[in-house]
C-alpha positions in Angstrom: 20.3 -23.5 -0.4 16.9 -25.1 0.6 13.7 -23.1 0.8 13.6 -23.3 4.6 17.0 -21.5 4.8 15.9 -18.4 2.8 15.5 -15.3 4.9 13.4 -12.3 3.9 13.0 -8.9 5.6 10.2 -6.6 4.7 10.5 -2.9 5.6 7.7 -0.4 5.8 7.1 3.1 7.2 4.0 2.3 9.3 2.9 0.2 12.2 2.1 -2.9 9.9 -1.2 -3.7 11.6 -3.3 -1.6 9.2 -1.3 -2.5 6.0 -3.0 -5.5 4.4 -0.5 -5.6 1.5 2.4 -6.0 3.9 0.7 -8.6 6.0 -0.6 -10.6 3.0 2.8 -10.7 1.2 4.6 -11.6 4.4 2.3 -14.5 5.1 2.6 -15.7 1.5 6.3 -15.8 1.8 6.2 -17.6 5.1 3.8 -20.2 3.7 6.3 -20.8 0.8 9.1 -21.6 3.3 10.8 -18.2 3.7 11.8 -17.2 7.2 10.2 -13.7 7.4 10.8 -10.7 9.5 8.8 -7.5 9.0 10.3 -4.3 10.3 7.9 -1.4 10.7 7.7 1.9 12.7 6.6 2.0 16.3 4.2 4.7 17.3 5.7 4.9 20.8 9.2 5.1 22.2 9.7 1.3 22.8 10.6 -1.5 20.5 7.7 -3.9 20.0 8.0 -7.5 18.8 5.4 -10.2 18.1 4.8 -13.2 15.9 1.8 -14.1 13.8 1.3 -16.7 11.0 5.0 -17.6 11.3 6.0 -14.0 10.6 8.1 -12.1 13.1 7.2 -8.4 13.3 9.4 -5.7 14.9 8.1 -2.2 15.4 11.1 0.1 15.8 11.0 3.6 17.3 12.6 6.2 15.0 14.7 8.8 16.8 14.7 12.2 15.1 18.4 13.0 14.7 18.9 14.6 11.3 15.3 15.6 11.1 15.4 17.4 14.4 15.1 21.3 14.0 18.6 22.8 13.9 18.4 24.6 17.2 17.6 21.3 19.0 20.0 19.0 17.3 22.6 17.0 19.2 25.7 17.9 17.2 27.6 14.8 18.2 24.7 12.5 17.2 24.4 14.3 13.9 28.1 13.8 13.2 27.8 10.1 14.0 24.8 9.7 11.8 26.4 11.4 8.9 29.5 9.2 9.3 27.4 6.0 9.2 25.4 7.2 6.2 28.6 8.1 4.3 29.9 4.5 4.8 26.5 3.2 3.6 26.7 5.4 0.5 30.2 4.0 -0.1 29.0 0.4 0.1 26.1 1.3 -2.3 28.7 2.4 -4.9 28.6 6.1 -4.5 32.1 6.6 -3.2 33.2 8.4 -6.4 30.1 10.5 -6.9 30.3 14.2 -6.6 27.8 15.2 -3.8 26.6 18.4 -5.4 25.9 16.6 -8.7 24.2 13.7 -6.9 22.0 16.2 -5.0 20.9 17.9 -8.2 20.3 14.7 -10.1 18.2 13.0 -7.4 16.3 15.9 -5.9 18.7 16.6 -2.9 16.7 14.1 -0.8 19.6 13.5 1.6 19.4 17.2 2.5 15.7 17.9 2.2 14.2 14.7 3.6 16.3 13.8 6.6 13.4 11.8 8.1 14.1 9.1 5.5 17.7 8.8 6.8 16.6 8.8 10.4 14.3 5.9 9.5 17.2 4.1 7.8 19.5 4.6 10.8 16.8 3.1 13.1 15.8 0.2 10.9 19.1 -0.9 9.4 20.5 -2.8 12.4 17.3 -4.9 12.6 17.4 -5.6 8.9 21.1 -6.5 8.7 21.4 -8.5 11.9 18.8 -10.9 10.4 21.2 -11.5 7.4 18.4 -11.7 4.8 18.9 -13.1 1.4 16.2 -10.7 0.2 14.8 -7.3 1.3 11.4 -6.2 0.2 11.0 -2.4 0.4 7.4 -1.2 0.6 6.9 2.3 -0.9 9.3 5.2 -1.1 10.5 5.9 2.4 12.3 2.5 2.7 14.0 2.6 -0.7 17.4 4.0 0.4 17.4 1.7 3.4 16.7 -1.4 1.4 19.2 -0.5 -1.3 22.0 0.4 1.1 21.4 -2.5 3.5 21.5 -4.9 0.6 24.8 -3.3 -0.5 26.2 -3.5 3.0 25.4 -7.2 3.3 26.9 -7.9 -0.1 30.0 -6.1 1.0 30.1 -8.4 4.0 29.9 -11.4 1.8 26.2 -12.3 2.0 24.5 -12.4 -1.4 21.5 -10.2 -0.7 19.0 -9.0 -3.2 16.3 -6.4 -2.8 12.8 -5.8 -4.3 10.9 -2.5 -4.5 7.2 -2.5 -4.1 5.7 0.8 -5.5 2.3 1.2 -3.9 1.5 4.5 -5.6 2.7 6.9 -8.2 4.8 9.3 -6.1 5.5 11.6 -9.0 1.8 12.6 -9.0 1.4 13.3 -5.3 4.8 14.3 -4.0 4.0 18.1 -4.0 1.2 17.6 -1.4 -0.5 20.7 -2.6 2.6 22.9 -2.5 2.8 25.3 -5.4 5.5 27.0 -7.3 9.2 26.4 -6.4 8.3 24.7 -3.1 6.2 22.1 -4.9 8.8 21.6 -7.6 11.5 21.0 -5.0 9.4 18.6 -3.0 8.4 16.6 -6.1 12.1 16.4 -7.2 13.1 15.3 -3.7 10.5 12.5 -3.4 10.9 11.2 -6.9 14.7 11.4 -6.4 14.6 8.8 -3.6 13.0 6.4 -6.0 14.9 7.4 -9.1 18.4 7.0 -7.6 17.9 3.4 -6.6 15.1 1.8 -8.6 17.4 0.7 -11.5 19.5 -1.2 -9.0 16.6 -3.2 -7.6 16.7 -6.9 -8.3 12.9 -6.8 -8.9 10.2 -4.1 -9.0 6.6 -4.9 -8.3 3.6 -2.5 -8.2 -0.2 -2.4 -8.0 -1.5 -1.9 -11.5 -0.6 -2.1 -15.2 -0.9 1.7 -15.6 1.5 2.3 -12.8 3.9 -0.3 -14.1 4.0 1.4 -17.5 4.6 4.8 -15.9 7.4 3.5 -13.7 9.0 1.8 -16.7 8.8 5.0 -18.8 9.9 7.4 -16.1 12.9 5.4 -14.9 13.8 3.8 -18.3 13.5 0.3 -16.8 14.5 -2.5 -19.1 12.3 -5.0 -17.3 8.7 -3.8 -16.6 7.5 -4.0 -13.0 5.5 -7.1 -12.1 1.9 -6.3 -11.2 0.7 -7.7 -7.8 -2.8 -6.8 -6.9 -3.7 -6.6 -3.2 -6.5 -9.1 -3.5 -7.9 -10.8 -0.4 -7.3 -14.5 0.2 -10.9 -15.8 0.2 -11.5 -18.0 3.2 -8.4 -17.1 5.1 -10.4 -15.8 8.1 -11.9 -19.2 8.8 -15.5 -17.9 8.9 -15.2 -16.8 12.6 -16.1 -13.1 11.9 -19.5 -11.7 12.8 -21.5 -10.6 9.7 -21.8 -6.9 8.9 -25.6 -7.1 9.4 -25.0 -8.6 12.8 -22.7 -5.7 13.8 -25.1 -2.9 12.6 -28.2 -4.8 13.6 -30.2 -4.8 10.4 -32.1 -7.7 9.0 -31.7 -9.4 5.6 -34.5 -7.5 4.0 -32.9 -4.1 4.7 -30.8 -2.7 1.9 -27.2 -2.4 3.2 -24.4 -0.5 1.5 -20.8 -0.7 2.8 -17.8 1.6 2.4 -14.5 0.3 3.9 -11.5 2.5 4.3 -10.3 5.9 5.4 -12.7 8.8 5.3 -10.5 11.7 4.3 -12.3 14.2 2.0 -10.7 12.9 -1.2 -12.3 9.5 -0.5 -15.7 11.1 -1.3 -17.6 9.5 1.6 -19.6 12.6 2.2 -21.4 11.9 -1.1 -22.5 8.6 0.2 -24.0 10.2 3.3 -25.8 12.8 1.3 -27.1 10.1 -1.1 -29.0 8.5 1.8 -31.5 11.4 1.8 -32.7 10.1 -1.6 -32.6 6.4 -0.5 -35.0 6.3 2.4 -34.8 2.6 3.1 -31.0 2.2 2.6 -28.5 1.8 5.5 -24.8 2.8 5.1 -22.0 1.0 7.0 -18.7 2.8 7.3 -15.9 0.3 8.1 -13.2 2.6 9.4 -10.5 3.0 12.0 -11.9 4.0 15.4 -9.7 7.0 15.5 -10.3 8.2 11.9 -10.4 12.0 12.5 -12.9 12.5 9.6 -15.6 10.2 10.9 -17.1 12.7 13.5 -17.7 15.2 10.7 -19.4 12.6 8.6 -21.7 11.5 11.4 -22.5 15.2 12.2 -23.4 15.6 8.5 -25.6 12.5 8.7 -27.3 14.0 11.8 -27.9 17.3 10.0 -29.5 15.5 7.0 -31.7 13.3 9.2 -30.0 10.0 8.2 -27.9 9.4 11.3 -30.0 6.4 12.3 -29.1 4.8 9.0 -25.4 5.6 9.1 -23.3 3.1 11.1 -19.6 3.2 11.9 -18.0 -0.3 12.2 -14.5 -1.1 13.5 -11.8 -2.5 11.2 -11.1 -6.2 11.5 -7.8 -8.0 10.7 -7.1 -8.3 7.0 -7.9 -12.0 6.9 -11.5 -11.3 8.2 -12.5 -8.5 5.9 -14.2 -10.6 3.2 -16.2 -12.5 5.8 -17.3 -9.2 7.4 -18.4 -7.6 4.1 -20.2 -10.6 2.6 -23.6 -9.9 4.1 -23.9 -6.4 2.6 -25.8 -5.7 -0.7 -23.4 -3.4 -2.4 -19.8 -2.3 -2.0 -19.1 1.4 -2.5 -16.0 3.2 -3.9 -16.9 7.0 -4.0 -13.3 8.3 -4.6 -12.9 11.8 -6.0 -10.6 12.4 -9.0 -7.0 12.3 -7.8 -3.9 11.0 -9.7 -3.5 7.8 -7.6 -7.2 7.1 -7.5 -7.3 6.7 -11.3 -4.6 4.1 -11.8 -5.5 0.9 -9.9 -8.1 -1.4 -8.6 -7.9 -0.3 -4.9 -7.9 -2.8 -2.1 -11.5 -2.2 -1.0 -12.7 -2.7 -4.5 -11.1 -6.1 -4.7 -12.4 -7.0 -1.2 -16.0 -6.2 -2.3 -15.7 -8.4 -5.4 -14.2 -11.3 -3.5 -16.9 -11.0 -0.9 -19.4 -11.5 -3.8 -20.7 -7.9 -3.8 -21.6 -5.8 -6.8 -20.0 -2.5 -6.7 -20.9 1.1 -7.2 -17.8 3.2 -8.0 -17.2 6.7 -9.0 -15.8 7.3 -12.5 -12.2 7.1 -11.6 -10.6 5.5 -14.6 -9.4 1.9 -13.8 -12.2 0.9 -11.6 -14.9 2.5 -13.8 -13.5 0.6 -16.8 -13.2 -2.7 -15.0 -16.8 -2.4 -13.6 -18.4 -1.5 -16.9 -16.4 -4.0 -19.0 -17.4 -6.9 -16.8 -20.8 -5.6 -15.8 -20.0 -5.9 -12.1 -22.1 -2.8 -10.9 -22.6 0.8 -11.9 -20.5 3.9 -12.3 -21.5 7.5 -11.2 -20.0 10.9 -11.5 -17.5 11.4 -8.7 -18.7 13.9 -6.0 -22.3 13.8 -7.2 -24.7 12.5 -4.5 -27.7 12.4 -6.8 -25.8 10.3 -9.4 -24.6 8.0 -6.6 -28.1 7.6 -5.4 -29.3 6.7 -8.9 -26.5 4.2 -9.4 -27.3 2.5 -6.0 -31.0 2.3 -6.9 -30.1 0.5 -10.2 -27.9 -2.0 -8.5 -30.3 -2.7 -5.6 -33.2 -3.2 -8.0 -31.3 -6.0 -9.7 -28.9 -7.0 -6.9 -29.1 -10.7 -7.4 -28.3 -10.5 -11.1 -25.3 -8.3 -10.4 -24.1 -10.5 -7.6 -24.3 -13.6 -9.8 -22.1 -11.9 -12.4 -19.6 -11.0 -9.8 -19.5 -14.6 -8.5 -19.1 -16.1 -12.0 -16.8 -13.6 -13.5 -13.5 -15.0 -14.8 -12.0 -11.5 -14.6 -12.7 -11.4 -10.8 -11.3 -14.9 -10.4 -8.1 -13.8 -12.2 -7.5 -11.3 -9.5 -7.5 -13.9 -6.7 -4.7 -13.7 -4.2 -3.4 -17.2 -5.0 -2.3 -16.1 -8.5 -0.9 -12.8 -7.2 1.1 -14.7 -4.6 2.6 -17.0 -7.2 3.8 -14.0 -9.2 5.3 -12.4 -6.2 7.1 -15.6 -5.2 8.5 -15.9 -8.7 9.9 -12.4 -8.4 11.5 -13.4 -5.0 13.0 -16.6 -6.4 14.4 -14.8 -9.5 16.0 -12.1 -7.4 17.4 -14.4 -4.8 18.8 -16.9 -7.3 20.4 -14.1 -9.2 22.1 -12.9 -6.0 23.1 -16.5 -5.1 24.4 -17.4 -8.5 27.0 -15.5 -10.5 26.1 -12.1 -9.0 24.9 -10.8 -12.3 23.1 -7.5 -11.9 19.4 -6.8 -12.1 17.9 -6.6 -15.6 17.3 -2.9 -14.9 20.9 -2.1 -14.1 23.4 -0.7 -16.5 24.2 2.7 -18.0 22.4 5.4 -16.2 20.3 7.9 -18.2 
């Protein structure tokens, strides 16, 4: 089979437009000759379809059938859904399993997380009609879908492989603050979705070495996950984006600090606003979604502190334009508070700052603090401490050119470039697809279950 005949479907439980990892990996595959379809979730009731960079994107509405409250369920629709899912379980090799034991072993997710199965029922036709040779599942919600669609296609005679992309450590966050028995059950359910199928995947990729090690340990994987950083592709935007200084209307002599990303309280952005009180010449640009519900509170805080005129909200730009937008700032800011998933990876915004040539000021979350200090790329402050953040910013701004020069010349930063990440990803794809096309030998992670 030639490269041009290879078909890839990516599945993700979001609307795709705000997910740079999905967009970037899809484009890399298309550039390598794969015919690519991305299937994401529509926010409205209608199917949406568009093409960009040789990637077809479908946004599919998900009808609540099994997740509908019991009193409002359509009994006939529920019976049909369960019948379809039973066949999909059979194709995935669960025909002989005892349901009660399966529920206990894998957190009873079929019973407790019916939304995941509603998503599968909605997405599966658009996945399987494309007849992909490879399915790339982004994060936990799409794991059962990818595993069972690959099994259904193999049962129909098409050698289909699937790859799991673990964006975060779900075992650490699955409880969502729930305590006691409720938290335990939710964690078991969420981890169970991953645990049931991960050893059947033809490849596993993830976002950091720390998370790769944890996944290998937790699921007893024979082959460690491949680390694919979500680095930006420098120059992919073509230089057509206005500079950040143009957008916020400050001149080149004005110190400008940028934070890019969501503004929920665990992101620690309020510390940055509070730090401005101690930095009377510094402006802060918040590159966020226009509808981020936490931004009004941050702007109100800025107003109360008398720094509103130096706090600017800037709209997101497409992923390929982010580096160009950020490059005119002086410092990139990562003020994350201590949370399990904040500790274990170099987050997207951090990599975007570095590839825009910006020194960074990061809180003392483990991976980014270590990388920053080891390679002298900026300064580290105590998470949640505005005074410590202000001091770190003063240090970097006072020697900004020297820090920036180290960022631009750093071999460690160069090693994170998207070109090398894309090559590793495509190697995973090729290995998985060739295995499926060849003798049908199983994934290196398959075998006797623990």
